[in-house]
ChimeraX commands (.cxc) that place a marker at each C-alpha (Angstrom):
marker #1 position -9.32,-9.09,6.55 radius 0.5
marker #1 position -11.54,-7.19,4.76 radius 0.5
marker #1 position -12.18,-3.67,5.69 radius 0.5
marker #1 position -14.94,-3.84,7.67 radius 0.5
marker #1 position -12.82,-5.91,9.59 radius 0.5
marker #1 position -9.95,-3.61,9.92 radius 0.5
marker #1 position -12.13,-0.83,10.71 radius 0.5
marker #1 position -13.84,-2.78,13.55 radius 0.5
marker #1 position -10.35,-3.93,15.20 radius 0.5
marker #1 position -9.56,-0.70,15.21 radius 0.5
marker #1 position -12.72,1.01,15.94 radius 0.5
marker #1 position -12.42,3.61,13.16 radius 0.5
marker #1 position -15.09,3.34,9.26 radius 0.5
marker #1 position -14.42,0.96,6.82 radius 0.5
marker #1 position -14.27,4.60,4.61 radius 0.5
marker #1 position -11.41,5.42,6.81 radius 0.5
marker #1 position -10.21,2.02,6.81 radius 0.5
marker #1 position -9.81,1.79,2.60 radius 0.5
marker #1 position -8.41,5.54,2.28 radius 0.5
marker #1 position -5.14,4.17,5.04 radius 0.5
marker #1 position -4.98,1.18,2.90 radius 0.5
marker #1 position -5.44,3.58,-0.67 radius 0.5
marker #1 position -3.07,5.72,0.71 radius 0.5
marker #1 position -0.61,2.88,2.22 radius 0.5
marker #1 position -0.23,1.60,-1.31 radius 0.5
marker #1 position 0.12,4.79,-3.22 radius 0.5
marker #1 position 3.44,5.90,-0.87 radius 0.5
marker #1 position 5.19,2.45,-1.34 radius 0.5
marker #1 position 3.67,2.26,-4.78 radius 0.5
marker #1 position 2.16,-1.28,-3.87 radius 0.5
marker #1 position 0.53,-1.87,-7.14 radius 0.5
marker #1 position -2.55,-4.35,-5.19 radius 0.5
marker #1 position -2.78,-5.84,-0.88 radius 0.5
marker #1 position -0.33,-8.78,-1.89 radius 0.5
marker #1 position 2.44,-6.20,-2.80 radius 0.5
marker #1 position 1.81,-4.16,0.15 radius 0.5
marker #1 position 1.93,-6.45,2.07 radius 0.5
marker #1 position 5.52,-8.11,1.00 radius 0.5
marker #1 position 6.99,-4.74,1.66 radius 0.5
marker #1 position 5.70,-4.51,4.83 radius 0.5
marker #1 position 7.41,-7.96,6.29 radius 0.5
marker #1 position 10.58,-7.42,4.56 radius 0.5
marker #1 position 10.73,-3.37,5.92 radius 0.5
marker #1 position 10.00,-4.74,9.07 radius 0.5
marker #1 position 6.77,-2.64,9.48 radius 0.5
marker #1 position 4.38,-6.33,10.24 radius 0.5
marker #1 position 6.34,-8.84,11.29 radius 0.5
marker #1 position 4.60,-12.97,10.00 radius 0.5
marker #1 position 4.61,-16.15,11.84 radius 0.5
marker #1 position 7.06,-17.96,9.64 radius 0.5
marker #1 position 10.36,-16.23,8.53 radius 0.5
marker #1 position 9.89,-15.16,5.27 radius 0.5
marker #1 position 13.16,-14.67,3.08 radius 0.5
marker #1 position 14.81,-11.33,1.72 radius 0.5
marker #1 position 15.49,-11.24,-1.69 radius 0.5
marker #1 position 19.15,-11.91,-2.23 radius 0.5
marker #1 position 19.35,-14.50,0.79 radius 0.5
marker #1 position 19.72,-17.94,-0.01 radius 0.5
marker link #1:1,2 radius 0.2
marker link #1:2,3 radius 0.2
marker link #1:3,4 radius 0.2
marker link #1:4,5 radius 0.2
marker link #1:5,6 radius 0.2
marker link #1:6,7 radius 0.2
marker link #1:7,8 radius 0.2
marker link #1:8,9 radius 0.2
marker link #1:9,10 radius 0.2
marker link #1:10,11 radius 0.2
marker link #1:11,12 radius 0.2
marker link #1:12,13 radius 0.2
marker link #1:13,14 radius 0.2
marker link #1:14,15 radius 0.2
marker link #1:15,16 radius 0.2
marker link #1:16,17 radius 0.2
marker link #1:17,18 radius 0.2
marker link #1:18,19 radius 0.2
marker link #1:19,20 radius 0.2
marker link #1:20,21 radius 0.2
marker link #1:21,22 radius 0.2
marker link #1:22,23 radius 0.2
marker link #1:23,24 radius 0.2
marker link #1:24,25 radius 0.2
marker link #1:25,26 radius 0.2
marker link #1:26,27 radius 0.2
marker link #1:27,28 radius 0.2
marker link #1:28,29 radius 0.2
marker link #1:29,30 radius 0.2
marker link #1:30,31 radius 0.2
marker link #1:31,32 radius 0.2
marker link #1:32,33 radius 0.2
marker link #1:33,34 radius 0.2
marker link #1:34,35 radius 0.2
marker link #1:35,36 radius 0.2
marker link #1:36,37 radius 0.2
marker link #1:37,38 radius 0.2
marker link #1:38,39 radius 0.2
marker link #1:39,40 radius 0.2
marker link #1:40,41 radius 0.2
marker link #1:41,42 radius 0.2
marker link #1:42,43 radius 0.2
marker link #1:43,44 radius 0.2
marker link #1:44,45 radius 0.2
marker link #1:45,46 radius 0.2
marker link #1:46,47 radius 0.2
marker link #1:47,48 radius 0.2
marker link #1:48,49 radius 0.2
marker link #1:49,50 radius 0.2
marker link #1:50,51 radius 0.2
marker link #1:51,52 radius 0.2
marker link #1:52,53 radius 0.2
marker link #1:53,54 radius 0.2
marker link #1:54,55 radius 0.2
marker link #1:55,56 radius 0.2
marker link #1:56,57 radius 0.2
marker link #1:57,58 radius 0.2
view
């Protein structure tokens, strides 16, 4: 989703959505959005419609 789409869904401005994403990237030490989403799924912060293998699982 783009910043604009996220902002509309949350009822906030584009700039606020962008700032939240930037802060989350920093707090999780994620280099990019893909890494942030991966961290969110593994941490249980985000549910996805398919199973995700955790590191070290067969």
